[in-house]
C-alpha angles and dihedrals in degrees: 000000000000091000091051095049098042096074090052091050089055091050094044098089091049092047091050092052091043092053095042097048104026116022099032094052089047092051091044091053090050090051095045091050089067095059132070105233098167092107117064104255138135089221109043113195121257110248102169113210097349092107089057090049091052089046094053090047091055112098091200090061092055090046090052091049092051091045090052092050090050090047090051091053092047096048110028099049099041092039094053094043091050092046091051092049091049091048092051092046092049096038096115113082100235128143092250092050091049090054092047092049089056091048093052092045093050096087089062089062093055113089111247091240091056091045090052091051090050092050091049087069091047093052095040108133113254097346101051123105093251095054090040094060095037088055090061089064105027105026129251114354131199104169117162096207094174094042099057122080094220096054108028096083091044090053091052090048091055089057091050093052093045093050102044106031092083090050093053088047090066092059091049090049090053090048093048092050091052092058109099112247090219091070093057094040092052091052092049091050089053089058101261117149122237089253091054091047090053096049099036102033112019101040096047090050090049095055095102089051092046090050091053094046093048090052095052090042089056090050092050093047090057102036103040108084104139092108090052091055093046101041111029111001087220095305164159093068091329090301091138100031105126127184100267093045089048090052091047091051092050093050100041105029105034098019089223094150095166094057091041090053090050090051090047092052092048090049092051091049090051092048091049091049092049091049095048092047091049093050092047095048101041099037094048106112093358118158117238123195111233 
């Protein structure tokens, strides 16, 4: 009996934290989404699915959803591709590569609020670093990157790629170093080029790592909104309003906790669906070293 209970005792602290900070908030959001808490009351009335109906009728919600999908495409794909290229380039364990790895990882250490403040100076119209260097090639510049609907979300995406690519690079480096050198050497001896070795040997063996990195990249692309709050506040004209910022605005500005809880529950369902789809697609047929 002692041997049967001991593993569960070891897992108990983790299970307590998991329930307290993951499952309980999820259940609480699902419960709160069924009540109308717009009026100050200790006993808000039960309204069933009306909060979801109001949510789906809100054009700002659909704009936030589309913005978030666009932000995912503009950060996850370029960020992972850049991280993989950096990992391959810095694969060899030399002193220079170790220094470069640290340099590329450094943006991850900077808090997102501080990074957003730094990039405000880069994107500053006319006087920012970006306009300063563009002016050397194209003449005087005065581009309001964060004030135009067609460029604000792209500017925020650049920050997301810059901050997290070095972090994803570390996972790819760990995955590359776990690949047996004999597999690559055998392919090279058979006459395969380095490009063929990369696409037919290295990438298939990296599929579990890629699956993991894509999952955490999806989570970051939905949950990291500090730069939105600092740089654009969801503007201009809701061009940078993403789901989490939309939920925060509902809860803090309008105190519509029922609608905010409904939006939270929908966001978590979408994130769960994305993660499951990613794991099923990328891990299908993946090679695992045993």
